[in-house]
TORTI-521083 format. One line per 8 residues: number of its first residue (from 0); their letters; for each residue z, x, y of N, C-alpha, C, O. Coordinates in steps of 0.02 Angstrom, whole numbers, plus 32768, in hexadecimal, padded with zeros to 4 digits. Layout:
<atoms>
NUM) a) Z X Y Z X Y Z X Y Z X Y ~ ...
</atoms>
This chain:
<atoms>
0) mekqinct) 2016 3E49 9197 203A 3E84 916D 2080 3E53 914E 209D 3E26 916E ~ 208E 3E6B 910B 20AE 3E4A 90EA 20F6 3E66 90EA 20F8 3EA3 90E5 ~ 2131 3E47 90EE 216F 3E5F 90FA 2181 3E78 90B5 217E 3E51 9086 ~ 2195 3EB9 90AC 21BA 3EC5 9074 2204 3EBF 906E 2229 3ED5 909A ~ 221D 3E99 902E 2265 3E9F 9025 2270 3EC6 8FFE 224D 3ECB 8FCB ~ 22A5 3EEE 900A 22C4 3F16 8FDD 22FF 3EFD 8FC0 2323 3EE7 8FED ~ 2317 3EF6 8F8A 2342 3EDA 8F63 2362 3F0F 8F3D 233E 3F3E 8F2F ~ 23A3 3F12 8F29 23C0 3F3B 8EF6 23D8 3F0C 8EB1 23D7 3ECE 8EAA
8) ltdicidy) 23E5 3F2A 8E96 2401 3F0C 8E60 2440 3EE5 8E5C 2447 3EAE 8E41 ~ 246B 3F06 8E7A 24AB 3EDF 8EA0 2498 3EA0 8ECF 24BC 3E6F 8ECB ~ 245E 3EA0 8EFD 2443 3E5F 8F23 2439 3E2D 8EEB 2455 3DF6 8EE8 ~ 2406 3E4C 8EB7 23FA 3E12 8E90 243F 3DF0 8E5F 243F 3DB4 8E50 ~ 246B 3E16 8E4F 24A3 3DFF 8E21 24C7 3DC4 8E60 24DA 3D8B 8E51 ~ 24CB 3DE1 8EAA 24FD 3DBB 8EC9 24D9 3D70 8ED4 24F4 3D39 8ED9 ~ 249F 3D7C 8ED7 2472 3D3B 8EF5 247D 3D1B 8EB3 249B 3CE6 8EBC ~ 2471 3D24 8E73 2476 3D03 8E39 24B8 3CF3 8E16 24B9 3CD2 8DE2
16) lvknnfql) 24F5 3D0C 8E37 254A 3CFC 8E29 253C 3CAE 8E5D 254C 3C76 8E4B ~ 251B 3CBF 8E9D 252B 3C8F 8ED4 24FC 3C52 8EBE 2510 3C19 8EC9 ~ 24BF 3C5C 8E9E 24A0 3C22 8E7D 24CF 3BF7 8E4C 24D8 3BBA 8E53 ~ 24E8 3C1A 8E1D 250E 3C05 8DE8 2554 3BF5 8E0B 2587 3C0E 8DF3 ~ 2556 3BD1 8E3E 2596 3BB3 8E63 25D9 3BD3 8E61 260F 3BB6 8E63 ~ 25CB 3C1D 8E5D 260E 3C50 8E71 2615 3C5E 8EB7 25E9 3C70 8EDD ~ 2663 3C50 8EC6 267A 3C7B 8F05 268B 3CBD 8EF4 26AE 3CC6 8EC3 ~ 2676 3CEC 8F15 2672 3D35 8F1E 26A4 3D52 8F54 26A3 3D44 8F90
24) siepnnew) 26D6 3D82 8F2D 2705 3DA7 8F65 270B 3DEB 8F43 2705 3E01 8F09 ~ 2718 3E04 8F82 271C 3E67 8F61 2757 3E83 8F92 2760 3E79 8FCE ~ 277E 3EAA 8F62 27B5 3EC9 8F98 27B9 3F0B 8F80 27AC 3F14 8F45 ~ 27CB 3F44 8FAB 27C0 3F85 8F94 27F5 3F89 8F62 281E 3F5B 8F62 ~ 27FE 3FC2 8F2F 2818 3FD2 8F00 2828 4020 8F18 27FF 404C 8F0C ~ 2860 402D 8F39 2862 4065 8F54 288D 409F 8F0C 288B 40DD 8F0C ~ 28A3 4082 8EE9 28B5 40B4 8EB1 2879 40D1 8E89 287F 4109 8E70 ~ 283B 40AC 8E82 2812 40D2 8E5F 27C6 40DE 8E84 2790 40F1 8E6C
32) sewnwqae) 27DB 40CB 8EC9 2796 40D3 8F0B 2760 40B2 8EF9 2729 40C9 8F09 ~ 2765 4072 8ED2 2732 403D 8ECD 2748 3FF5 8EEC 2777 3FE4 8F0F ~ 271A 3FD8 8ED4 2734 3F8C 8EEE 273D 3F56 8EB5 2721 3F57 8E7F ~ 275A 3F38 8EC3 276F 3F00 8E9B 2749 3EBF 8EB2 2755 3EA2 8EE7 ~ 2713 3EA7 8E7B 26EC 3E73 8EA1 2708 3E3B 8E6C 2715 3E4F 8E33 ~ 2713 3DF4 8E7C 271B 3DC2 8E65 26E2 3D81 8E5B 26C2 3D74 8E8E ~ 26DB 3D6A 8E39 269C 3D29 8E32 26CE 3CF6 8E14 26EC 3CFE 8DDE ~ 26D3 3CC5 8E3C 270B 3C87 8E34 26D8 3C4A 8E2E 26AD 3C46 8E5A
40) redlilya) 26D9 3C21 8E01 26D9 3BD6 8E05 26F2 3BB3 8DD8 270E 3BCF 8DA9 ~ 26EE 3B73 8DDC 272A 3B36 8DB6 272B 3B47 8D6C 275C 3B32 8D4E ~ 2705 3B64 8D4F 270F 3B70 8D06 271A 3BBC 8CFF 2723 3BCF 8CC5 ~ 271B 3BE5 8D28 2712 3C33 8D06 271C 3C5A 8D30 26FD 3C4D 8D63 ~ 2748 3C98 8D33 2758 3CCD 8D67 273F 3D05 8D51 274F 3D0B 8D16 ~ 2715 3D3F 8D69 2702 3D75 8D4E 2726 3DAA 8D84 272F 3DA1 8DC0 ~ 2739 3DE8 8D55 274C 3E18 8D82 271B 3E54 8D7A 2700 3E57 8D43 ~ 270A 3E83 8DA6 26E7 3EBE 8D8E 26E7 3EED 8DD9 26FF 3EDA 8E0F
48) tdpirlva) 26CB 3F23 8DCE 26B5 3F5B 8E05 2686 3F48 8E29 268E 3F50 8E65 ~ 2653 3F2D 8E16 2613 3F16 8E47 25EC 3ED2 8E19 25F5 3EBF 8DDF ~ 25C8 3EBF 8E46 259B 3E86 8E35 2581 3E8B 8DF6 2584 3E5B 8DD0 ~ 2567 3EC2 8DE4 2537 3ECD 8DA4 256A 3EB8 8D6B 255B 3E8F 8D40 ~ 25AA 3ED9 8D6F 25CF 3EC6 8D33 25EB 3E7E 8D2D 25F8 3E63 8CF8 ~ 25F2 3E64 8D68 25FE 3E1B 8D6D 25D2 3DF3 8D48 25EA 3DCA 8D20 ~ 2587 3DFB 8D51 2558 3DD6 8D35 2552 3DEA 8CEA 2537 3DC2 8CC4 ~ 2569 3E24 8CD3 2574 3E25 8C8E 25A3 3E09 8C70 259C 3DEF 8C39
56) lymirddw) 25E3 3E09 8C97 2619 3DDC 8C75 25FF 3D91 8C6F 260A 3D6E 8C3F ~ 25E1 3D82 8C9B 25C6 3D31 8C96 25A1 3D2E 8C63 25AD 3D07 8C35 ~ 256A 3D5A 8C64 2545 3D54 8C1C 2565 3D5E 8BE1 2558 3D37 8BB4 ~ 258D 3D88 8BD7 25B9 3D87 8B96 25DD 3D4F 8B85 25E9 3D37 8B4D ~ 25F0 3D39 8BC7 2611 3CFD 8BB0 25EC 3CC5 8BA0 2602 3CA7 8B6F ~ 25BC 3CAF 8BBA 258F 3C8F 8B9B 257C 3C8C 8B4E 2579 3C5C 8B28 ~ 256F 3CD3 8B43 2566 3CE0 8B04 2595 3CCC 8ACE 2580 3CBB 8A97 ~ 25D3 3CCE 8ADE 2605 3CC9 8ABC 2621 3C81 8AB6 2640 3C6F 8A84
64) vsdrevdk) 2613 3C56 8AED 2616 3C11 8AEA 25DE 3BD1 8ADE 25E0 3B94 8AE6 ~ 25B0 3BFE 8AC9 2573 3BD2 8ACA 256A 3B94 8A93 2545 3B63 8A92 ~ 2599 3BAB 8A6A 259B 3B72 8A25 25DE 3B63 8A26 25F1 3B56 89ED ~ 260F 3B60 8A52 265B 3B4A 8A57 2664 3B2B 8A8A 2647 3B34 8ABF ~ 2694 3AFB 8A7A 2690 3ABE 8AB3 26D9 3AF6 8ADE 2702 3B1B 8AC3 ~ 26D0 3AE9 8B16 270E 3B0F 8B3D 272F 3AD5 8B6A 270B 3AB8 8B92 ~ 2776 3AC3 8B64 27A7 3A96 8B80 27AE 3AAD 8BCE 27C4 3ADD 8BED ~ 278F 3A72 8BDD 2784 3A73 8C38 27D4 3A76 8C53 27D8 3A7F 8C90
72) dyipviad) 27FE 3A72 8C3B 283E 3A94 8C50 2857 3AD5 8C53 288B 3AED 8C6B ~ 2828 3AEE 8C36 2837 3B3A 8C22 27FF 3B66 8C44 27C3 3B67 8C35 ~ 281D 3B87 8C70 27F1 3BC0 8CA3 27F9 3BFA 8C86 2830 3C15 8C89 ~ 27C4 3C1A 8C64 27BF 3C53 8C4A 27B8 3C87 8C8E 27A0 3C7E 8CC6 ~ 27DB 3CC4 8C6A 27D0 3D0A 8CA7 27B2 3D33 8C82 27CE 3D39 8C4C ~ 277B 3D58 8C8A 2770 3D92 8C71 2764 3DCC 8C9D 2741 3DC7 8CCF ~ 2785 3E10 8C87 2781 3E50 8CA8 2758 3E6C 8C8D 2751 3E6A 8C50 ~ 2732 3E8D 8CB4 2706 3ED7 8CA3 2732 3F0D 8C83 2764 3F1E 8CA3
80) dgntyrya) 2726 3F2A 8C44 2749 3F62 8C26 271B 3F9E 8C2B 2723 3FD2 8C0C ~ 26E6 3F91 8C5A 26B6 3FE2 8C6E 267B 3FEF 8C38 265C 4025 8C32 ~ 2670 3FB6 8C13 263E 3FBD 8BF3 25FF 3F85 8BEB 25DC 3F7D 8BB9 ~ 25FD 3F64 8C26 25C7 3F27 8C33 2592 3F45 8C54 255F 3F2F 8C3A ~ 2586 3F6D 8C81 255B 3F82 8CA4 251A 3F84 8C76 24ED 3F5B 8C7E ~ 2516 3FAF 8C4D 24D2 3FB6 8C22 24B6 3F78 8BF5 247E 3F72 8BDE ~ 24F0 3F4A 8BED 24ED 3EFF 8BD8 24B5 3ECB 8C04 2485 3EA9 8BF2 ~ 24DB 3EDC 8C52 24CA 3EB6 8C82 2476 3ECB 8C99 2449 3EA4 8CA9
88) vcklv) 2473 3F0F 8C93 2435 3F26 8CA5 23FC 3F03 8C6B 23D0 3ED8 8C75 ~ 240D 3F21 8C33 23E7 3F01 8C01 23D0 3EB0 8BFC 2399 3E9D 8BE9 ~ 2413 3E7A 8C18 23F4 3E40 8C1B 23C6 3E28 8C4B 239D 3DFB 8C46 ~ 23D6 3E56 8C89 23B6 3E45 8CD1 235F 3E6A 8CD6 2333 3E5D 8CFF ~ 235F 3E93 8CA5 231B 3EA5 8CAC 22EC 3E87 8C82 22B1 3E94 8C86
</atoms>
C-alpha cells in the first residue's frame, strides 16, 4: 500500500524557502489577529503574513534584480503590502 502524502501550498512554500537558504521565523500579530512571518538570509529579509506571500516577494525580488548588480553590503528588506498572494499562486502553479 502506498503512503499518501498531503501537502498544502503553505507546506510547499516553506520547503521552497528552506531550500533557498532562508531561516524562517513567525510571531503572532495581536493587532490584526494574523501572524508575522519572516524569511531571512544573508542577502535578503522578507516580511509577510504567510509563507505563500514570502515566496511571492522572493520571486518579485528576483524579477527586479535579474539584470542588475546588487551591492553585497546592502541587504534589501521587502515587506508584503497585501497584493502578492495571487502573484505567488500563479508563479507556483
